[in-house]
N, C-alpha and C positions, 0 to 999 in steps of 0.2 A: 097687479096689472101684468098680463102675460107678455111674452116677447112677440113682436109683430112678425108676420109672415111675408110682408111685402105686398105688392099689388096682386090682385087675383088674375090679372092678365099677363101678357108676356113682358119681355124687357123692352127698353127703349132703343135697343140696338137695331132692331128691325131687319136683321139678316144682312145688312150692308157690310160687305167685307172690308171696305176701305174705312168705314167708321169704326169697326171692331179693331182693326190694326192700329188706327190712330189712338183709340182709347188705351190699347195695350202699351203703346209707346209712352203715352202720357203717364200711365200708371207706373211703369217701370222707372221713369225719371222721378216721379213723386216718391216712390219707395226709397230710392237712393238718397234723396234729400232728407226724408224722414229718419233714415238710419244714420245720417252723418251729424252726430252731436259731439264729436271729438275735436272739432275745430277750435283753435285757440280763442277765436272771437265769437264763440257760440252765444246767441241771444235768444232767450226763450220766447219773447214776444214775436220776433221776426220768424222764428221757427213755426209758431202756431199761426201766424199770418199766412205763411206759405201753405199750411195745412188747410186753412179756410179757402184760399184761392184755388188750390188744387181740387178741393171738393166741388167747388162751383164748376170748374172746367171738366172734370172727369165724370162726376156723378150726375150732373145735369141739374143741380140745385140752382135756384136763382140767387140765393144768398146763403152764407154759412158763417158760423161763429164757433168759438171754443170757450168754454168755461172750465176753470180749475178750482178745486177746493183749497181753501187756506188751511192753516194749522188747526183751526177749530172746526173744520169740516164744512165751512160755509162756502158756497159757490161764488166765484167772482169772475166777471168777464175779462178775458185776457186778449182776445183777438176777434175781429169781425171783418167780413169782406166789404161791407159798406156801412154808411152812417145810419141808415134807417134800421138796419139789423142791430147795430150797437145800441140804439135807443130802445128798441123793442126788448132786447135781452136785459137791459137794465130794468125795464118795467117788469119783466118776468121775475127777476130777483125780488123786486119791491112788492109785487103782488103775491109772491110765494105760490105761484101755480104756473104750470107750463110743461112742455115735453122734456126740456133739459133737466128740470128738477126730478121728474119721474124717472128718467133714464138713469140719473145718478143714484137715486134712492133704491131702485130695484136692480140695478146692474144689467138691465135689459133694454134693447132698442124699443122705442115706441114711436108711433106715427098715427096721425088722424087728419081728416079733412072734412069740410062741410059740417053736417049736423053732429057727427061724432066728435069733431074738434070742439064745437060749442058746448057739447054735453060734458066733455072732460074738463075743459078749462074755460069756463064761460067768460070770465073777466079778461083773461089773456087772449082768448080767441077773438074777441071783439076788437081789441087793440091791434092784433096781428092782421085782421081783415082790413082795418082802417089803414094799415101800413102797406097793404097790397099783397099780403101772404094768406094763402088758403089751405095749402098742404104743409103740415108741420111734422118734422121728424127729428128725433134726437138719438144718438148712439153713444153709449157709455164709453169713456176712455178707461179701459179695464185690461189688466194683465193678471192672470191667475185670480186671486181673491181681492186684489187691490184695485179699487175704482178711484181715480184721481180727478175725474171731471167728465165732461160730455162734449161731443161734437154735434152741432145743431145744423140741420139742413131744411131750408124753407123754399117753397115754390109759390108763384103767383097764381097758378092754375090749381084745380082740385085733383089733378092726376097724382096718385100716390107713387111713392118710390117702389120700383120693382124689386123682386127677390135678388136679382143680380146686382142692382145698385146698392141695396142694403148690405149685401155681402162685401162689396168693395168698400163701403163706408166703414163697416166693422173692421175690415183688415187694415185700412188706413189708420183708424183710431187706435187699434191695438199696437201697430208698429210704432206709432207716435208715443204711446204710453210706455212701451218697452224702452224706447230710445231715451225718453225723459227720465225714467227710473234708473237706467244705467248711468246716464250723465250725472244724476244726483249722487248715485253711489260712488262714482269715480271722484266727484268733487269732494264728497265727505271723506273718502279714503285719503285724498290728497291733503285735506285740511288736517286729518288725524296724523298723517306722516309729518307735516310741518310742525304740528304741536309737539309731537314726540321728539323731533329734532331740536326744537327750542328747549324742551325739558332736559334733553341730554347736554346741550350747551350750558344751561343753567347749572346742572349738576357738576359739570367740570369746574366751573367758576367757584362753586361752593367748596369743592374739594381743595382748590387752590387757596382760597381764603382761609380755610381751616388750617392748612399747613403753615401759611404765613403767620397766622395768629399764634399757633402753638409754638412756633419757633421764637417769635418776638416776645411773647408773654411767658414763655417757659411753662406751658401747660400741656396737658394731653390733647390729642386731637378731638376726643370726645368733649372735653371741657371747652375747647375752642368753638365747637359747633354750638354748644349751649350758649356761649357768649353771643355768637352771631344771631341765634334764634331770639334771645332776649332783647337784643338791640332792635331787631326788626319789629318785635311786638311792641316794645316801648315807644317806638317812633312810627308805628302804624305803616310799616313799609313791607314790601315783599322780601323774602329771604334772599332770592336771587339778586335783587337790586342792591341790597346791602353788601352781599358778597362781592359783586362787581366793583362797588365803590371801595371796598377794602383792598381788593387786588390792584385797583388803579390809584390807590392811596388818596382817594377823596375823603375817606373816613380814616383818621389817625388810628393806629392800632390801639393806642392807650385809651381811646374813647370807648373801647369795648371791654376794658378790664373790669373785673369785679370791683365794685365800690363798697366801702364799709357800710353795713346796715342793709345791703341789698340781698335779695333772695334769688 
């Protein structure tokens, strides 16, 4: 399925300068919100709810929603501007047909209304019509080669989204995708740094335990490490935990000494 070209007519702006300036202001504010994922209380659901609400106000959709792919590549509904949109999108997933699925699979924006909509997605189009939607559009949430979901835009009329409106939708979806990807990368780097710091702390404790055991049991540091490792394996515990208990004297040093007949 090819990428849509938008409506064959003009845009909905109608040449009204006030409307154009208002849309520009709204769009500027929306881009600021979409780019701000570094807040300490960042919430992905609230972030995507804002994307849905902004899409309705700026692009002229009657309702909007966002689906994201899970770890298995399956789309899941994360945000919607209203309840009937939420129910319809859940039906789209269940029926395995609709604009969102096509946009996600192809990485291209798709839209249809009227007969074309019924021809593409007969089951879903009928349910959409019953819900009051007749013009259906979905834009992939894509950055470079990575598609993470789709932004869905529906209208109650048959009027398709214009080229200008589709371009705005693509831009908003792309900015949101980049922001989410960066937020995830920052979070993963933070987790990695925390894990590394924990590993370093554990390593220090192990070195302390080795030194204490070597001195108390009159062994080499290497032999002390082998004793720590053997005790951890025999008691099904982590090496760092055993080392910490040795340093805190919760495990007597003699309890780690070689016993006759042990290997």
